[in-house]
N, C-alpha and C positions, 0 to 999 in steps of 0.2 A: 535802846533796844525794847521801848514798851510797848511798842507794835509790832515792829519787826520780827519780834519770836514767836507772837500770837500768831502770826499770820504764815509763818512754817509749820506752826505744832496743828490750825485748821485746817491748810493742807494734809496736811500727813494724815490726819485722824476723818477727814471726811475722805481722803482717796482710800482708807485702810476701809472703810465702810463701805461704800459706793463704787468706785472703779472695778473692783470685781464681779461687782453684778452687772453694772454697764457694759463688758466686755463678752461675760455671755449670749446678750440679745443678739438674737438671727445672726450667729456667727457665719452662714454660708455667704451672708450677702458681702462681706469683708477677709473673706477669704480669698488668698490671690498668694502667688508662687513667690519665694524671696530670693538669693543671689545661691541658693541653695537647690532651688526648682524645688523646695517643700514648700506646704502650703501654711500660711502664720493668718493672723489676724493683720490689717490695715486699715487706714482710718483711726486707728487710736484717738488720735486729736480731736473728733467729735465728740469723746467720750471725756479726756480731760476739759473741753472747754463746760462743758454742763456740769462736771465737776468742780472744775473752777468758780460758773457763779455760787454753784450753792458753798462752799470754803469761804467765799469774800462779802457772804451777806451780813456777818456779823459788822464790817466796818462801816455798812450802810448808816449808822449811828455819828462815824466822825465825819465821813465825806459823802456828802448828798449825789455826790456826782458821780458814786461809781456805777448804778445802774447804767449808765449811758455807758460805759467800758462793759459792762453785761454786754448792752447789746453788739458793740465793738468786736468783741472774742469771740459771742456767734457766730458776728457774719465771716470773720475771717475763716473760722476754721469751716463752716458750712463752702465758704469760695474754693478750700482746698479740698472738701469732700468731692466736689462736683467734677475736682478735675482726676479725682482717683474713680471716679466711680467708672471715667467714660475712658479711660487707662490711655489716654493721650501717649500715640509714636513717637510726634514730635519732641527730641530731647535739646535741651538748652535753650537760651535765647535765640542762639543765629539760628534754628530748627524754628521756634517760634514764631520770629521775623522773617525765615524761608516763606514758608506755607503762606502767612500775611501777605507780603509781596505778591503772593501768587492770588491774591484775594479769599485765602481760607481762613478764617479767624481759628484758632485752634483754644482749649480751654486752658492752655497756661498764659495765652496772651491775657483774656478776658480773665483770669486770675489776678497777674499782674497789672493791671490796669484798675482793678477793683478795689484792691487792696493801699496803691495810690489814689483811689478815690476817698474811701471809705476813712484811710490816714490822712487826710485832707480835711475831711468834713471834721472830723476829732480832732485837730487840732483849730479850726477853726472856732469851735464850742467855748476851746480851751482857751478862744484868744492866742494863741500865740503867735509870736513874732513873724516868724520865716517860717510860717504853715508850707508852701509848698518847698523849701531845702529839711522839712521835718520829713513832708508824707513820703518826699523821696527817698530819702535815710530809711525811713522804714520799712520803704518798700524792697529797698534794694537787701537791706538785713533778715527780710522776711525769707528774701529768694535764695540768699546766699546758707542759710539751713537748711536749705531746702535741697541742696548740692551735696550736703552733706549724710541727709537722710538714707544713703546708700547703704549700709553696714550698722549692727546695730550699738547703738548708744553714742553713736560719733555724734550727734543733732546734741543730744539728750548731754552729754558732757561739756559740751562744745558753750550751751547754755547755763549750765552751770560753773564752770568757770570764770567767763564774761560776766555772768551778775555776781560772784562774789567777790568780783577786782570792784565795780560799778558800787555795789552795796559798801566799800570799804572806805572808796573815793569820796562820797558825797553823802550827805543829807538824806534821809527815806521820805518820799513822799508820793501821792498814792499810787501812779503807775510801779516802783517800786517794793510797795506793798502788793500787790496784784502778782506781780514778779516771782515775789518771795512765796508765796502761795501756791502757783504754780510749779513751785521747785520743793514744795512739800509734796506735794501729789505724782511728781516725778519719782521721787523717792520711791516710794508706793509702788511706780510703774518699772524701774531698774529693773527687780528680780524677771519680771514677764521679758525685759527686751533682750538681757541675759541668755534668758534660756530661749531666744526667738522665738517668742510665741506669740511677739504682734513686734508690729511697726509700725511707728507713729505716722507715715503716710504725707500726703499736702497737708492736710488736714490738721497732724500736731507740728510738721515742722514748718508751717508759715504762722502757727500759731505764736511756737516757740521764737521766732523770727521778729514774729511783730510785737510780741510784747515785750520783749529785749529792746528792740528799737524806741518801745516807748522812753522808755528808762534811758533813752540817749538823750532825750529833747533837752535838755538843761544845758548838755553839754555846750562849750563855746561855739559862734560860727564858723571857730577857723576850724576845730574842732571837727564841723558835725561833717564839712565840705570835704575836708583830708577823707573824712570816714569813707563819702558818698567815694570819691576818687578811687580808695583801695575797695572797695564793693562793687566798683563797675571793675576792675582790675580781676578781680576774682570769677566773676562772670567769665571773662573772657579767656582766662586759665581755665575754667571749670567747660568752657566749652568743645577747649581744645587737648585737653587733655581729662585723663580717670585718675579722678585722688583715690578711689580704692586701690588701681595698680600700681599707683603713685607708693602708696602708703605699704601695700604690699612686698612691692619690690624693696624697700627700704629692710622690713623686716627682715626678707629674708637675708640679705647682705649683711643684720646682725648677727 
């Protein structure tokens, strides 16, 4: 626990100091209507990424590769930000690929392809033996978190629960320290999400998913292929059904 707790601590402290100030910057640019048709700040993820870089500066002394992850984190969030700002109307993988078949390249397709490319490049730098599998897994987990960001805290809660399980099951490495620092920042963000003042947007949900995907890289090849298969099924289900409506119906029945 020598580095795990400091990672969370730095995330919380830097998040407390920096994140509220970031969220006040040019709010009109990032204002959108949520599911209640109320104006909220979206693309919180770009500020999460910047705060995460600041929170992980101390770990450069232990991990010289950390600046590579800064580039990766910022790139993932920036790609998501493009999708947020363009307000792409195509929904789900099916919608994006139908447009692609008609010769239209959507921001969603661009995002998925570049998350895969960036993840593959990172896997190459870290000399991963199954870089294509790692890249595919990361891209799918990233998109999976994106499907959850339709209501407050869903993507955040999923990330925190999954990370908790991963930290308990395996020893902490560079990727998990990055993920733990991000969890500390999320603890600062949760009140904003609870009050529905902010949305992660693609810039945030894709960032959470990509970081979570990195934490799965040391899993066995069998586990990773199983997770990829499950991720594909998740996308198919998300294309056909609304998670929000499904969960709302379950709550009404209770």
